[in-house]
C-alpha positions, 0 to 999 in steps of 0.5 A: 935842932928840933923846933918847938912843938905844940903840946896837946892834951897835957894836963900838967901843962894846962897852965901854959894857956894862962901863963906868959913865958918867963923872959930874961936878958942877963947882963954880960959877965966878966968871968966865963960864967953868965949870971944865973937867970931865975925862974920859979922852979930853978935857975939857968946859966952858961959856964964856959972855959977858954978855947982848946987849940982846935977851936973847941970851946968847952961849955955847958948849959947849967940847970939847977932845979928846986926840989920837986921840979923837973926839966926835959930831955931832947925827946920829952914824950907826951908832955914837956918842952925839949931844951932849945939853944940858938946863938948869933953866928956873927959873934964868931962861934958856931954851935952844932948841938946839945948833948944829954946824960941818960934821962928818966921816964916819969908818969904822973898818973895821966901822961908820961914824959922823959927828963930829969928830976935833979940839977943837970948840965948839958954840954954844948958843942961850940967852936970858935970861928975867928981869933981874938976876944969872943962874946958868947950870946946864947938864947935858951928856951926850956921847960921847968915843971912841977904841977904846972910847966913854966917855959923859961926863955933867957938870953945869956951873955958871957965874954971869952977874952983871948987871954982868958985864964983857965978856971979849975972850978969851971973846968971841973963842972964841964968835965963832970958834965961830959963824964956823965954822958952815955958811953959809946957802944962796947963789946959788953953794951951794944945793939946787936940788931935793929929793924923798922917795920914800916907797915906795922910802924914798929921798931924791933931791937936786940941788945947785949948789956952788962950781965949784972945789970938789967936795962931799966929803960930805953929812950929814942929820939928821931927826926922831927914829927916822929915819936916813940912809944914805951918799949913793949915785949921787953925781955932780958936774959943773961945780958941779952935784951929784946924789945919792940917800940911803936913809932908814931909817923907824921902824916907826911913822913915815911920809913925811918932811915938807917942812922936817923934814930938815936938810942940811949939805953940805961943798964943799972948805973951805966948808959950807952948811946948809939944811932940805930943802923937798920937791918 
């Protein structure tokens, strides 16, 4: 999980210096939903379903945005707050990360950022580590932004009793969020070559995409401290795409290792996600 980074020279976050973070503690819920936590730009909750036989707990971070407000992807760009989740492991539930649908790129005339301008749900990777009744306690930190960015911090609680009955509506919400995630690589949508030039600090990518769709956007996330520029020299012909991406390497960083960078590519209405294996 990435740590919160200090944001500098971000005009539409200027109000952060004078605004205190919203902090809420939501009471425990009897159903497999936490109560909604309200902020100026929207509301946040957790929705979960009964554990699967292998211990996996289907669950989502459910974010409903008001019109005109946005929230952020794991790599928010020059401005933004990546969503962060922590849980108390003493409750018998392990957490191994958030999963994200393909984001959009935004530019407000001054700064660029990456995220979502509509309500969105992030599937949670949770697993039960003990039997019996469970209590899920999750701390959430994220940004919901419009002209200003309001950091939202919330402690969300819900109960998962051992005999919890499946709720079809909750399960449908979770299944829809999973279905919205990028697909795995396929013969018609995959990376064909990837390399990192440590001297030039640039990534070189080649992809094959569905011929009928022009890849509108490429998104990258990497190790803490690394950031990625806007794709340059982007070419697309008959489903073959090439691009170069500048990489900002931290002062104590080094060459990117194969598998350390995740690519999300959007081609029309389709999206694909894969770690980059460097040549």
